[in-house]
C-alpha positions, 0 to 999 in steps of 0.5 A: 027437287033437284038431283045429281047422279055423280057417276052414272057411267059406272052403271050404264053406257047408254044401254039402260032405261033411265026414264023411271029415275028421271021421272022422280024429280023436277031436275036431274044432273047426270054426271058420267064421273066426278073426281073427288076435287069436284064433289063439293061443287057438284052437290051444291043445291041438290036435294038428292045425290046418287053415288056408286063409287064417288066418296061423300066424306064429312067435308062434302056432306057438311058443305051443303044445306040442301041435301036430304037424301043420299042413294047409294047405287050399290049395297055397300056403303063404305064410301059414305061418312055415316056419322056426318050424314046422321049429324046433318039428318041426311037419310042414306039408302042403299040398293039390295038384292038387285044382282043376285042372279048375275052374281050366282051365274058368274060364281058357277061360271068360274067354278066350272071353268076351273074344275072342268079345266076349260082354259087348257082344253080350249088351248089344246084345240086352238094349238091343234092338239085335237087335230093331231090326236089318235082318239076322238076325245082328249083326255090329257086334262082330267077333271072331276064332276062337282056332284059329291064335292063340298062347297064352303060359303063364307058370308051367308047373306043374300048372295051366299044363300043364293049360291048355296041354293044353286049348289044343290042342283049340281049335287054339291054338299054345302058348308057355311062358315061361322061369322068371324068374331061371333059365338058358335051357331048350329049348322055353322063351321069355324073358318079353319074347319071349313077351309080344311074340308071344302073342295071349293070356297066361295066368298060373299062377306062384306069388307070390314075390319074383321074380314080384311085379309080373312084369307091370307097365307095361313088360311091358304095353307090350311086349304086342300091342295086341290081346292079352289077359291072364288072371290066375287065379294071384295078384293081386300078380303083376300091377301093378293100377294099370298094368293099369288104365292100359293098358286105359283107354288101349287099349294092350292088347286086354283082361284078365280077373282072378280075383285081386286083391292084397287079397281081399276088396277092402275098400279098393277096387282100381284094377281095380274102376273100372267105366269100364275097358273090356274087363275081367272081374273075378271074385271068386277063384272059378276054383278053387271048383267043387263037385267041386274043393272036395270033393276038397280036403276029401278031400285034407286027410283023406288028409294027416291019415291018412297022418301018423297012419300015419307016412307023411306026404304032401304035405310042405312042411316037416317 
């Protein structure tokens, strides 16, 4: 069997062990990146294709008779035309639960940096304020501990549950949002109610038609004036222009985002304005701990081996 990895550069700069993946097939072609114009040519003759961000649309999937398995090097599958894959009996598998620890740690890195006002404290030291102080501790930037405060979680799957579990160690009370468009469930809170009560809101839902712009001007207005918003899910879940405006006007206390609607943001983004206060932007790295990326490679290998044995796993469609 022959395999093509369309964009392995999205996962590794040579710091991962690919032996388990290489050993699954007789022949592999590893492409650092593949433009959309190159996709059809790149997958010809392949039995297995791995993609992270490269789109496999209907034209690509219909262009080859050899393709049997598509492995998505991620959990989200929005870059695959599922209908076309099903029509051609191409099995599509994703990877799951590979980056849980990395994402949870990044979420709390962001929460603590904002709530403990890390940036102004570091700046005060670097610009000499501490050296000129008349007391041993700078108290110009007061902050509150997390214990006893409320964390609202929107999206209660693998990552949302893991964040909730870690929150208890900090003494946080956890509220779980009702899934948009579903009937009321015990122990869940309507989004409007959750936004009004939570000191911290952390997003962990997928980007769908129902969750696009889930957090926009109206929702930001309903948040507490000192609340912070954390987004490590997908950029389109938050209306970025509205978030920038809310921060600039002081309507909410702060925000930290690891994702933007366009990545990389080659055309700019409202949240890249350096004058926005109390905002942290990281370059989509919450998932990217070395152990998590290695686990992802090993999950891809496991998906291929299971398919070869006639027992495919992590099937999205078949």
